[in-house]
C-alpha positions as CSV (number, residue, x, y, z in Angstrom):
1,M,-9.4,10.4,8.6
2,S,-11.1,7.4,9.9
3,S,-9.8,4.6,12.0
4,E,-10.8,1.2,13.3
5,A,-8.6,-1.5,15.0
6,G,-6.0,-2.4,12.6
7,A,-7.1,0.0,9.9
8,E,-6.9,3.5,8.9
9,L,-7.9,5.8,6.0
10,M,-5.4,8.7,5.9
11,H,-4.6,11.9,3.8
12,A,-1.3,10.7,2.0
13,T,0.0,9.4,-1.3
14,C,1.6,5.9,-1.7
15,I,4.1,4.8,-4.3
16,S,6.1,1.9,-5.3
17,V,9.7,2.7,-5.7
18,G,11.9,-0.4,-6.9
19,G,9.1,-2.7,-5.3
20,K,9.4,-0.9,-1.9
21,G,6.2,0.9,-0.5
22,I,6.7,4.4,0.2
23,L,4.1,6.8,2.0
24,L,4.3,10.5,1.1
25,L,3.0,12.3,4.2
26,G,2.3,16.1,4.2
27,P,-0.5,18.7,4.5
28,P,-3.0,19.5,1.4
29,G,-0.6,21.2,-1.2
30,S,2.5,20.1,0.1
31,G,3.4,18.3,-3.2
32,K,2.7,14.7,-2.4
33,S,1.0,14.1,-5.9
34,D,3.7,16.3,-8.0
35,L,6.4,14.3,-6.5
36,A,4.6,10.9,-7.2
37,L,4.2,12.2,-10.8
38,R,7.8,12.9,-11.2
39,L,8.9,9.8,-9.9
40,I,6.5,7.9,-12.0
41,D,7.2,10.0,-15.2
42,T,10.9,9.6,-15.2
43,P,12.3,6.0,-14.0
44,G,15.7,6.9,-12.4
45,S,18.8,4.9,-11.3
46,G,19.4,4.5,-7.7
47,I,22.6,5.7,-6.4
48,A,24.1,2.1,-7.1
49,G,22.8,2.3,-10.9
50,D,19.9,0.1,-10.5
51,L,16.7,1.0,-12.1
52,L,14.1,2.0,-9.7
53,T,10.9,2.2,-11.3
54,T,7.8,4.0,-9.6
55,Q,4.1,3.1,-9.7
56,L,1.3,4.7,-8.1
57,V,-0.6,2.8,-5.2
58,A,-2.9,5.6,-3.9
59,D,-3.1,9.3,-4.3
60,D,-4.9,11.7,-1.8
61,Q,-6.4,8.9,0.4
62,V,-4.5,5.8,1.4
63,Q,-6.4,2.8,3.1
64,L,-3.8,1.2,5.6
65,V,-4.4,-2.0,6.9
66,R,-2.2,-3.6,9.7
67,I,-1.5,-7.2,9.0
68,E,0.6,-9.0,11.8
69,D,4.0,-6.9,11.9
70,H,3.6,-4.7,9.0
71,L,1.3,-2.4,7.0
72,E,-0.5,-2.8,3.6
73,A,-1.7,0.1,1.7
74,Q,-4.3,0.5,-1.0
75,A,-6.3,3.0,-2.7
76,P,-10.0,3.4,-1.8
77,E,-12.2,1.9,-4.6
78,T,-13.3,5.1,-5.9
79,L,-9.7,6.7,-6.4
80,A,-8.0,3.6,-7.5
81,G,-5.7,4.4,-10.6
82,L,-6.2,8.1,-10.3
83,L,-3.5,10.9,-9.7
84,E,-4.2,14.5,-9.4
85,I,-2.2,16.5,-11.6
86,R,-2.6,20.1,-10.8
87,G,-4.1,22.0,-14.0
88,L,-5.4,18.8,-15.3
89,G,-7.4,17.3,-12.8
90,L,-7.8,13.6,-12.0
91,V,-5.9,11.4,-14.4
92,R,-6.1,7.8,-15.0
93,V,-2.6,6.0,-14.6
94,A,-1.2,2.6,-14.2
95,H,-1.1,1.5,-10.9
96,R,-0.5,-1.4,-8.3
97,A,-3.4,-2.6,-6.2
98,S,-1.6,-2.8,-2.9
99,I,1.8,-2.8,-1.3
100,R,3.6,-3.4,2.0
101,I,4.9,-0.1,3.5
102,D,8.5,0.1,3.9
103,L,9.2,3.7,4.3
104,A,7.8,7.1,5.2
105,V,8.6,10.2,3.6
106,R,7.6,13.6,5.2
107,L,7.7,16.6,2.8
108,R,9.0,19.5,4.4
109,P,10.6,22.7,3.0
110,H,14.4,22.5,3.0
111,R,15.0,24.8,5.8
112,E,13.2,22.6,8.2
113,I,15.1,19.6,7.3
114,E,18.2,18.6,9.3
115,R,21.3,18.2,6.9
116,M,22.7,15.2,8.7
117,P,20.0,13.5,10.5
118,E,20.6,10.3,12.5
119,L,18.4,8.0,10.4
120,A,18.1,5.2,13.1
121,D,16.5,7.7,15.3
122,Q,13.8,8.9,12.6
123,R,10.7,6.9,12.7
124,H,6.8,7.2,11.9
125,T,4.5,5.1,13.9
126,L,1.1,4.2,12.3
127,L,-1.3,1.7,13.7
128,G,1.6,0.7,16.1
129,I,4.1,0.0,13.4
130,S,7.3,2.0,13.4
131,L,8.5,2.9,10.0
132,P,11.7,4.4,8.6
133,L,11.4,8.2,8.2
134,V,13.1,10.6,6.0
135,E,12.3,14.1,5.3
136,I,12.6,15.4,1.8
137,D,11.6,18.9,0.0
138,P,9.4,18.2,-2.7
139,A,10.3,21.4,-4.3
140,A,13.8,20.5,-4.8
141,A,14.7,19.3,-8.4
142,S,16.6,16.5,-6.7
143,A,13.4,15.1,-4.9
144,P,12.8,12.1,-7.0
145,A,16.6,11.3,-6.7
146,R,16.6,11.7,-3.2
147,V,13.7,9.3,-2.6
148,R,15.4,6.8,-4.7
149,A,18.7,7.0,-2.9
150,A,16.7,6.7,0.5
151,V,15.2,3.5,-0.9
152,H,18.7,2.4,-2.1
153,Y,20.5,3.5,1.2
154,L,17.9,1.9,3.8
155,F,17.2,-1.5,1.9
156,S,20.2,-2.3,-0.2
157,R,22.9,-2.7,2.7
C-alpha cells in the first residue's frame, strides 16, 4: 500500500451498488472478489423493492483520492475492468471508471460480527474522511442481499 497526501493505493475491492460507491475491505482471501462477483452477476432488489444493480470499479487494488470532503475510487490502469474469479483467473468485466465512496464494508466471519450494532458508531476513516461502516460475512448466502440492504437503509431514509 502506498500513500501520498490526499491519495492512497490500497488492497480492497470497490463496486457501485445502486450508484453508491462501496469499498469492500478484508485481508487477501477474505472473499472481496467473490462477493463483488455475486453482486454483479445477480442484480437484486433492495429491501424496498428497488432494483440495485452492481458494477465493478476496482478489484484487488483501489486507488483512492481525497477530493475536498469525499473520496473518489478507481482502478489502477493495469487492473481496470479485471475481476479475479478463483478457478478462472483474471476476467474482463464491464466496469465503471470511478466513483465517490459512500460506504465501507468490512468482511468478517459471522461469529465476529455484532448482531445488533449501533450503526451510527461504526465508522472507517481513510485519508481523513470518515465513512459509514458495516460488517458482513462474505460466506453467507445472504451477503449480497445484506450489502443491498445496507445501501437502502443508510441512504434511502
